Steps between C-alpha positions, in 0.01 A plus 500: 500500500248549221513425133530755222435436134731656243468516125795418279535498124514176307869568442564538875313176569703324230821622663384372839415167337862472382617516863221297654606165643284194540261547790566873535229762504548836333539648846782250569673605177472870576625456856794286385601738222476809716692361798837667537728204441729505198493119465122464482395359166857458379613167362592215731463717810142603431356228724758507778425648837627839615757348736668314214506811281640707788779246547579505130520880505744482792718246318496712183616807696774299672625375162500851355684633803761226475551564129544872565759432770694266271500757220628767738783267608605455138525874436 
């Protein structure tokens, strides 16, 4: 795989700098921000691995499902 240079405005670079973590390259930032994972870069879960986030999604869905079932029982 080769390298390609891209030009970005100063504003775009400043925005990348806001998301850049210690030790990350700009490529790392772009790859992290463009990965399809809704937890990437979000609060306490930003540094957790995919398996942990997947488990948390499953738990969230189970809780929602349980709440829906309880509401239906009350109706």
